[in-house]
C-alpha positions in Angstrom: -6.9 -26.7 42.3 -8.1 -23.5 39.5 -5.4 -22.0 38.0 -4.8 -18.2 37.7 -5.3 -18.3 34.0 -8.8 -20.0 34.5 -10.0 -18.4 37.8 -13.1 -16.3 37.5 -11.5 -13.2 39.2 -14.3 -11.0 39.3 -17.8 -11.0 37.5 -20.1 -7.8 38.6 -23.5 -7.6 37.8 -25.9 -4.7 37.0 -29.5 -4.1 36.0 -27.9 -2.5 32.7 -25.5 -5.4 32.1 -26.1 -7.6 29.1 -23.1 -10.3 29.8 -21.1 -10.5 33.0 -18.5 -7.8 33.2 -15.1 -9.3 33.1 -12.3 -8.3 35.5 -8.9 -9.6 34.9 -6.9 -7.6 37.2 -5.0 -9.7 39.8 -5.3 -8.8 43.4 -4.6 -10.5 46.6 -2.7 -14.1 46.7 -3.1 -14.7 42.8 -1.2 -11.2 42.4 1.5 -12.4 44.7 2.0 -15.8 43.2 2.4 -14.6 39.7 4.5 -11.6 40.7 6.9 -13.9 42.2 7.7 -15.7 38.9 7.1 -12.9 36.4 10.8 -11.6 36.1 11.7 -15.1 34.9 9.0 -15.7 32.2 9.6 -14.7 28.4 8.5 -11.4 27.4 6.5 -9.7 24.6 6.7 -6.0 23.9 3.2 -4.6 23.0 2.7 -1.7 21.0 0.9 1.4 22.6 -2.4 -0.1 21.0 -1.9 -3.6 22.4 -1.5 -2.0 25.8 -4.6 -0.2 25.6 -6.2 -3.7 24.6 -4.8 -5.4 27.4 -6.0 -2.9 30.1 -9.7 -2.5 28.4 -9.7 -6.5 28.6 -8.7 -6.6 32.0 -11.3 -3.8 33.3 -14.1 -5.3 31.4 -14.2 -2.9 28.7 -14.3 -5.5 26.2 -16.4 -7.9 28.0 -17.1 -10.9 27.4 -13.2 -11.2 26.1 -11.0 -12.5 28.6 -7.8 -12.3 26.5 -6.6 -11.7 23.3 -8.2 -13.6 20.8 -7.8 -17.4 19.6 -8.2 -18.6 16.1 -11.9 -19.8 16.6 -12.9 -16.1 18.1 -10.7 -14.4 15.5 -12.2 -16.3 12.4 -15.4 -15.9 13.6 -15.6 -12.2 14.2 -14.0 -11.8 10.8 -16.4 -13.8 8.9 -19.8 -13.3 11.1 -19.1 -10.4 13.2 -20.0 -12.4 16.1 -18.2 -14.2 18.8 -18.5 -18.1 18.6 -21.3 -18.0 21.4 -23.3 -15.5 19.5 -22.5 -12.1 21.1 -22.0 -9.2 18.7 -18.4 -8.6 18.0 -16.8 -6.7 14.9 -13.3 -6.1 15.7 -10.4 -8.6 16.2 -8.5 -7.9 19.5 -5.3 -9.6 19.0 -1.7 -9.8 19.9 1.0 -10.2 17.1 4.3 -11.8 17.2 7.2 -12.7 14.6 7.6 -16.0 13.6 10.8 -16.5 15.0 9.6 -15.3 18.7 6.4 -17.6 18.3 8.6 -20.6 17.8 10.0 -20.0 21.3 6.7 -20.0 23.1 5.1 -23.1 24.6 1.5 -23.7 24.6 0.1 -23.8 28.2 3.0 -21.3 29.2 2.8 -18.1 30.8 4.3 -14.9 28.8 4.9 -11.6 30.7 3.7 -8.6 28.8 5.8 -5.5 29.0 6.0 -1.8 27.4 8.6 -0.9 24.8 10.8 -0.1 27.8 10.6 -3.6 29.6 8.1 -2.3 32.1 6.0 -5.6 33.0 1.9 -5.1 33.0 0.4 -8.1 32.5 0.7 -12.0 31.7 -0.7 -14.0 28.7 -1.7 -17.5 29.7 -0.9 -19.1 26.2 -3.6 -21.1 24.8 -2.6 -20.9 21.1 -0.4 -19.2 18.1 -1.8 -19.0 14.7 -1.1 -17.2 11.4 -3.4 -15.1 9.7 -4.1 -13.8 6.5 -3.7 -9.7 6.5 -5.2 -8.8 3.5 -8.5 -10.7 4.5 -8.3 -9.0 7.8 -7.9 -5.6 6.2 -10.9 -6.3 3.7 -13.1 -7.8 6.3 -12.6 -5.3 9.0 -11.9 -1.9 7.2 -13.7 -2.9 3.8 -10.5 -1.9 1.8 -6.9 -3.0 1.2 -5.8 0.3 0.3 -2.7 1.2 2.5 -3.9 4.9 2.6 -6.2 3.9 5.1 -4.8 4.1 8.5 -6.0 0.7 9.8 -5.1 -1.1 6.7 -1.6 0.2 7.0 -1.4 -0.7 10.7 -2.9 -4.2 9.9 0.1 -4.5 7.3 2.7 -3.6 9.6 1.7 -6.1 12.1 3.9 -9.4 12.8 3.0 -12.6 11.4 1.5 -14.7 14.1 -1.0 -14.1 16.6 -0.8 -15.6 20.0 -4.2 -16.1 21.9 -5.3 -16.7 25.5 -6.5 -15.2 28.6 -4.7 -12.3 30.4 -4.0 -11.2 33.8 -3.2 -7.6 34.7 -0.5 -6.9 37.1 -0.5 -3.1 37.2 -2.6 -0.5 35.5 -1.0 1.5 32.6 0.4 5.0 33.8 -2.7 7.6 33.6 -0.2 10.4 31.7 -1.9 13.9 31.9 -3.8 14.8 35.2 -6.9 15.7 33.3 -7.1 11.9 32.4 -6.8 11.0 36.2 -9.4 13.3 37.1 -11.8 11.7 34.5 -10.8 7.9 34.9 -13.8 5.7 35.8 -13.7 2.2 35.1 -16.8 0.1 33.8 -17.9 -1.0 37.3 -17.4 2.5 38.7 -19.6 3.9 36.1 -22.1 1.0 36.6 -22.1 2.3 40.4 -22.3 5.7 39.5 -25.5 5.4 37.3 -27.1 3.2 39.8 -26.7 5.6 42.5 -28.1 8.4 40.1 -31.1 6.5 39.8 -30.4 6.5 35.9 -32.1 3.7 34.1 -31.7 5.1 30.6 -28.1 5.9 29.9 -27.3 7.5 26.4 -23.5 7.4 25.6 -21.5 9.8 22.9 -18.3 8.6 21.6 -16.2 11.1 20.2 -12.3 11.8 19.0 -12.7 15.1 18.0 -13.1 18.4 19.9 -16.9 19.6 20.4 -18.7 21.8 18.2 -22.2 22.9 18.2 -23.6 19.9 16.0 -22.0 17.5 18.5 -23.5 19.6 21.6 -27.1 19.6 19.7 -26.9 15.8 19.1 -25.9 15.0 22.8 -28.6 17.2 24.1 -31.2 15.4 22.0 -29.9 12.2 23.5 -30.2 13.6 27.0 -33.9 14.9 26.2 -34.9 11.3 25.7 -32.8 9.7 28.8 -32.3 10.1 32.6 -28.4 10.6 32.1 -25.6 11.3 29.4 -22.3 9.9 29.3 -19.8 12.1 27.4 -17.0 9.2 26.8 -14.0 10.9 24.6 -11.6 8.4 23.4 -8.0 8.9 24.6 -6.0 5.8 23.3 -4.1 5.7 20.3 -5.2 7.7 17.2 -4.1 8.6 13.6 -1.5 11.4 12.8 -3.4 14.5 12.6 -6.1 13.9 14.8 -6.5 16.5 18.0 -4.2 15.6 20.8 -6.2 13.5 23.6 -5.5 16.2 26.2 -6.6 19.0 24.1 -9.8 17.2 23.3 -10.5 16.6 27.1 -9.7 20.2 28.1 -12.4 21.1 25.5 -14.8 18.6 26.9 -14.1 19.8 30.5 -15.1 23.5 29.4 -18.4 22.3 27.7 -19.5 20.0 30.6 -18.7 22.7 33.3 -20.4 25.4 31.4 -23.1 24.1 29.1 -24.8 20.9 30.7 -26.7 20.0 33.7 -24.1 18.5 36.0 -26.7 16.2 37.7 -27.4 14.6 34.4 -24.3 14.2 32.7 -21.2 12.2 33.3 -17.8 13.1 31.7 -15.0 10.0 31.7 -12.0 8.8 29.3 -12.3 5.6 27.2 -8.7 4.3 27.2 -9.2 2.3 23.8 -7.5 2.8 20.7 -9.3 3.9 17.6 -9.5 2.0 14.6 -11.2 3.9 11.8 -13.4 1.0 10.9 -16.2 2.7 10.0 -19.2 0.5 10.5 -17.7 -2.0 12.4 -16.2 0.2 14.6 -19.6 1.6 15.3 -21.0 -1.5 16.7 -17.5 -1.7 18.5 -17.9 1.5 20.1 -21.5 0.6 21.2 -20.5 -2.5 22.7 -17.9 -0.9 24.7 -20.6 1.6 26.0 -23.0 -1.2 26.9 -20.1 -2.6 29.3 -19.7 0.9 30.8 -23.4 0.5 31.9 -25.2 2.8 28.9 -28.6 1.4 27.5 -28.3 3.7 24.5 -25.7 4.8 21.9 -25.6 7.8 19.7 -24.5 6.9 16.2 -23.7 10.0 13.9 -23.1 10.2 10.2 -20.0 8.6 8.9 -19.4 7.1 12.4 -15.7 6.5 12.9 -14.9 6.9 9.2 -12.1 8.4 7.7 -11.4 9.5 4.1 -14.2 8.3 1.6 -14.1 4.6 2.5 -17.7 4.5 4.0 -21.0 5.7 2.8 -22.6 8.3 4.8 -25.0 5.9 6.7 -23.1 2.6 6.7 -22.5 3.0 10.4 -26.4 3.2 10.7 -27.4 0.2 8.3 -25.2 -2.2 9.9 -27.0 -2.3 13.0 -29.7 -4.1 11.1 -27.5 -7.1 11.3 -28.0 -7.6 15.2 -30.7 -8.5 17.7 -30.5 -5.6 20.2 -31.9 -7.9 22.8 -30.0 -11.3 22.0 -26.7 -10.2 20.5 -25.9 -6.5 21.1 -27.7 -5.4 24.6 -27.7 -1.7 23.7 -30.1 0.5 21.5 -28.5 2.6 18.8 -30.1 6.0 18.4 -29.4 7.6 14.9 -28.5 11.1 14.0 -28.0 13.0 10.8 -25.6 15.9 10.4 -26.3 18.5 12.7 -25.7 22.5 12.1 -27.1 25.9 12.7 -29.6 27.1 10.1 -30.2 30.8 9.9 -33.6 30.3 8.4 -34.6 28.2 11.2 -32.7 30.4 14.0 -31.5 27.3 15.8 -29.4 24.2 15.7 -31.2 21.6 13.4 -30.1 18.8 11.2 -30.8 17.4 7.6 -33.6 15.1 9.0 -35.5 18.1 10.2 -34.4 21.5 8.4 -36.6 22.1 5.3 -34.3 25.1 4.4 -31.7 25.4 1.5 -27.6 25.1 2.0 -26.9 28.8 1.7 -28.8 28.9 5.1 -26.6 26.4 7.1 -23.4 27.3 8.7 -21.4 24.2 7.8 -17.6 24.5 7.9 -15.2 21.7 6.9 -12.4 20.2 8.7 -9.8 21.9 6.6 -11.4 25.3 7.2 -11.7 25.0 10.7 -8.2 24.3 11.2 -6.9 27.0 8.8 -9.2 29.7 11.1 -7.5 28.3 14.2 -4.0 28.1 12.8 -4.5 31.9 12.0 -5.9 32.6 15.6 -9.4 33.0 14.4 -12.8 31.8 16.1 -14.8 30.2 14.0 -18.5 31.4 13.7 -20.3 31.1 17.3 -23.1 29.1 15.5 -20.4 26.5 14.7 -18.4 26.1 18.0 -18.3 27.7 21.5 -15.8 30.7 21.7 -14.2 28.9 24.8 -13.7 26.1 22.7 -12.0 27.9 19.8 -9.8 29.8 22.4 -8.4 26.4 23.9 -7.8 25.1 20.3 -6.2 28.4 19.0 -4.0 28.3 22.2 -3.2 24.6 21.7 -2.1 25.4 17.9 0.1 28.4 19.1 1.9 26.0 21.3 1.8 23.4 18.7 0.6 20.8 20.8 -2.9 20.3 19.2 -2.3 17.5 16.9 -0.9 13.7 17.3 2.2 13.4 15.4 
């Protein structure tokens, strides 16, 4: 008899799909069986990032992963940027516990996975527990051991032992704000939507920031060479100081409704956390969008970067490490920084504009934030006025930033 931990719960196929789309969300008899015993199981309280990872594994966003990484998977990803079977993978998806807690867990047992209030969302079918080198992980994933880097700091603050194994999801995480519910689509739902629309070439755009005209230009360039565009804002955990996810989604909703062809663009949330791992995370973002049914992925300048830890185009160069057909399964589209040029009289980029910087409308993030805090709109050439007004109002109400 096949156990719940080993059951191939569902595997969906699609003409877009590079690998089987994993689904670890229990239903029917399997759900009933596990629910009967789940309250008697030992428990692990997950952080918000780990809860996001749990859901992303279960719905197939992290396919081909079926659970939190084992030691072999973890080491292979750190050292080779691939899973043991050869598929591209760059970010460790792990679950950390203390030494004391790990000692109480028996290999082969089931462990309930909860939030910090004790609500149970899933089960870990424990295959392995292992210690790890935090300094090595930080250097491999983030390219630095500087604790001013938010990813390094998060790694250093994790507990000492990783527990690995397949997971089963018993219930979905709360959606939160109604705007997230409105635009929540799982990978299989977007697959089906793209198929119904007849889109064979689908380009995805990743963002953790509110949109400005440069973003819009790049997105529409992608749309020019595809059947459809997926605007896919990340709404999982981000660092302190980033724009609040609700505010970002409201900005994209306005852009979607006023400035994009509704029959060729889809807007949906990505419930994954942000790692700020630069080049490695650019590949991670591409893999997730492959799993959501996209064939192409926009990679911008300093993609997933933070501070000055990565070179301007490192996130472009890393894709040279992979075979698109055999290892990655999605085609990257590389873009430089985009801006309005008064001499060109339109949006352009460093790749296409021949004019001097004095003609370019480029504002630093610090300058834009200062203007918005003062209730001022940035120039129209930089940001749509509707977006600026939303951000001004959010800052007035002090809800704009993640604290």
